[in-house]
Structure formats: C-alpha cells, structure tokens
N, C-alpha and C positions, 0 to 999 in steps of 0.2 A: 441686580442690574442686568440688563440684556446686552448682548454683544452683536456688533455689526461690523461690516467693512465697506469701504468706498470703492466704486468702480474706477476711481482714478488710478487704482493699482492694476487694473486689467483693461487698459484702454481699448475700446472698439470690440470687446468680447461680446458675442451674441447673448441676449438676455437669458435664453434657456441655459446656457453654460454658466452664467453668473449665478442663477438660482440654484443650479446643481452644486456649484462650489460651496455656496453658503450652507446648503443642507448637508452636504457630505462632510463638512468640517465643523459642524455644530454651531454655526452662527445663526442667530435668530432673525437678523435683518440685514439689509443692504441700503447704503446711501447711493443714489443714482446721480452721477455727474451729468447734468443737463446741458449738453453742448452738441452742435451739429456734427462733430466728429464721432459722436456716440450713437448707439441705437435708440436712445430715448432723449428727446428734446422737444421743445414746444412746437416744432413744426410737424410732428407726426400726427396722423389723423385718428379718428375714433376707433377704427378697427385695430390699428396698431396699439393703441392704448389699452384696449380690451385684451389684446393678446399678451401684453406685458403683465397685466393683472392676473390673467389665467396662469401664466408660467410661474409666477411667484406663489400663487395660491396652491398649485399642485405640489409644490415643494414645502408648503407651510412656512414660507419665509416672508417677513414683512418688509415693505418699502418704508424705510425710516424717514427719508426726506429726499427732496429734489435740490441738488446743489447747483444753484445758478450763479451768474456772474454780474448782475447789476451792481454798480458802484454808487451807493446811495448818497455819499458825501461828495462826489466828484463835481467840479465846476461844470456849468452848462445848464441847458434847459431841463426842466423837470419832466416833461411829458415823455421823452424817449425812455427815461429810466422807469417811469411809472408803467409804461406800456410793457416793458420787459418783465416787470414784477407781476403784472396782471396775467401775462401769458404763462408764467411759471406757476402762479397760483391755480390757474385753470388746469394745468397739467397735473399738479399735485392732487387737486380735487378728483380728477378723473382716475388717477392711479390709487387713490385711497391713502396717500401719504400725508402725514400730519404736519410736515414742516417744509418750508422753502428757505434755502440759505442765500443770503446776499452779503456782499463785501462793503466795507466803508469806502475805501478808495479816495480819501480826502486829498491826497497829493500835497504838494508844497507851494502851490500857487495861491493859497488862501490861509488865513489864520485858523488855529484850532477852533476858535469860537464860530467862525463862519462855516467851517466844515460840520460842526455839531448842529448848527441851525439848519443847514441844507439837508443833512441826513434825517433830522427829526421831522422836518416839514414833509419830506417825501414819504417816510415811513408812516407818518400820521395820515397822509392822504391815501395810502394804500391799505390802511388798517380795516376800513369798513368793508372793502371788497374781500379781504382775507377772511373776515368774519362770515361773510356770505358763503364763501367756499369751504368754511370749516377747517382752514389751514392757518398755521402760525408762521409769520415771517421771522426768521432768526438772523440777527446781525452777528456775523462772525468776528471774534477777536482776531484782527488781521490788519496789516499795513498801517494806515494812519491812526487806527484805534485798536492797537494790538493788546492792550491790557484790559482787564476787567473794569478797572476804574474809568478808562477812556470810553469803552462801550457803554457803560452805565450812565455816563453823562448824557448820552443821546437817548437812551431808553427811558430815563426819568423824564426827559422833556416830552417824549411821545406819550407816555402814560396810558398805553392801551394794552389790554390783555393779549391781543393777537400779534403783538410785536415783542419778541424776546431776544435771547442771546444764544449763540453757539460758542461754547468754550473750546477753542483750539489751544491745547496745552503748549504747543511749540511757541506760539506767538506771545502768550503771556510770559513764558520763560524768557524769551528773547527780550521782552520789555522789562525784565528785571523784577517781575512781580512774583511773590511767593504763592504757592497753591492755595494756602488758607486765605490769603488776601483776595486772590482771584475769585474763589468760591463765595467769599463773603459779599463781594461786590455783585456777582452775577446771580446768586441764588434766587432772588425774587423774580428773575427773568429767564432762568435757565431752561432751554429746550433739551439739548443733549450735548455730549462731550466728545470731541475728536482727540484720539490719542495717536501718538506716533513716536519715533525715536530717531535721533541723529547723532553724529559723532561730536559735533561742537557747534558753537554759534557761527563759526566761519564755514563749516562744512555741513550743510543741511540736506545732503543726499539721504534718502530714506534707508534706514537699517531695520533689521528684524527687531521686533519689540523685545526690550530687555537688554539689547546689546549696545545701547548708546548711553547718553548722559542725561536724558530728560527725567525729571522727578516723577515718574509714573506711579511708583509706590506711594509717594506722598499725596499725589492727586487722588488716587483710589482711597487712601486712608481718610482724607478730608471728606470725600463724598460719602463714604461708609459711616463715619462718625456722625454725619449730619442726617443720616437716614435717607439720603437721596436714592431714588430707585428708577433711574432713567436709562438711556442708551449710552454705552461706550462704543464709539465707532472708530475703527482703525483706518486712518487715512494714510495709505502708503503711496507716495507721490511718484510712482513709476512713470507716469505720463511725462514728467519734466526731467527725468534722469534716466536716459536710455541705458546706462551702464549698471543701473540698480538690478539686483537679483530679481528674477520673476516672482510674482506674488504667490501663485497657487501653492508651491511647496512650503511656503512660510505660514500658511493659514493655520494649519494644525498646531505647530509650536506657539503661534501667537495666541490662539485661544487658550492653550494650556498655561501660558504665562499670565494672561489676564485672570484666569480662574484662580491661579496661585496667589496673585495679588489680592483678589477679592477674599479668598479664604484667610490669608494672613491678616488682612484688615479687620475681618469679622472676629 
C-alpha cells in the first residue's frame, strides 16, 4: 500500500511546501482539499494548474485525489451539484489526479430511500463525464451514509465503474460497523482509504496516529489479508480544530506507525 496525507492538516500551505513535506517524510502522495481557502480549487487557471503539477512532479509525489464538497444526496436541484462535480473532475483531470471526493449530505429532511435515489441519480448523471476525464468519483462514507453498507446502497444503484467509494475509517466506526464488514461492503467499489485517530466518539479532535481509539490495526489487517494495494491517506483535520497539534512534526511518526501496522499485518 502507498501512503499519503491530506492538506486538510496544513490549511493554506503553499503547494511547494506541501510537496516538500510529503517528499521529506516519505509519503508517496497527497490528497488536495479543493476549497477556495486553499491554493488549489476549481477556480484556478491553466497556468496555476500546470504549476501544481510541476511542483509535485519535481518531488516525485503523486496527487492522490481532489477532495471536494458537493453533497450528492442533499435536497434541492440537481444542476448546481452536477456543475460542482464537473468542475472538480476537470480540475482532477488537469492535475493528473485519479479521484474526486464527494459527500453524501442526505440530511434529515428526507427519508433514506429518497436520499439514496437522489445520490444515485446525480452520480449516474456525472459518471459519463468522469469517464471522459479519466477520473473516478468517490462517495465518502460520511454523514447520512457513514457506513459501508449505506454507501454501497447508492453505489449499487449507480452501477458505473467511474463511481466508487472512499472509506473514511472514522465514520464507519462511528456508525458501529466492524472493519471487516466495511471492507466487505466497499471492496467492489473502493478507491482509497482515509485513516485518522481520535480520543472517543464524543471527542473527534484529531490525534497522532496510534494514540487514539480507532481500529487502525484491524483496518490495515483486513486490507492486507484481502490483498488490497491502494492508498492509505491520513486525514488530520487540523482545519476544524485550531487547538490540534501542528501536522508537520507528526508526519514522520505517522509514517512509521503505518509502516509498522503494514509490517505486522503482513
């Protein structure tokens, strides 16, 4: 498996510095948070996109994915959501990133069945353009569809190879799903896996990997036994927790922890 981290942990950091951090600490890739607060988002132009590609290439670091914020199951009109997805797909295509992340966002104003249908309809509508771009759309296990079982309900309805899943291990754990069950549900659709650590279900402020309660060893063991060979991406949510420790000094120990888990699982 290859190791990456998300720029959610270093909000606003220039891309040259992000690429250097990845290379310096032995990470193979980076997930880019695509938001106007960040250096990379759908509003940047061709020259800026080319510069991002150059910065990562000179450090031999891959761009794992573009983490966007469309909520595909949210109530409302389809077109604004689809427009956001198309812009993210174009950005990922130009950056050479294989994946775009979207959220469910079904909310409480509709039934689970309605949310499933809305998400499947929108993802199905975007799948053709995703194929043209050579990019997969990944539905993250999150909010209204936090378990593998819930996300898979939608993905089975879509039934398109360009639409898959992003396994966020925090949310499947919060949903009460065991790692082996999450993987069994998501395996046919899995793009990559986000790892993290927290103190408890009530306190989800980010912690250094291995210092919290999430079943990371079990997740890695499940993936290893299945022969899965994708990305493990550390999403350290510094952006939402100002008092969390800075990410850069934690990168080296985090990589060592993940390597140890992989070695033990093997």
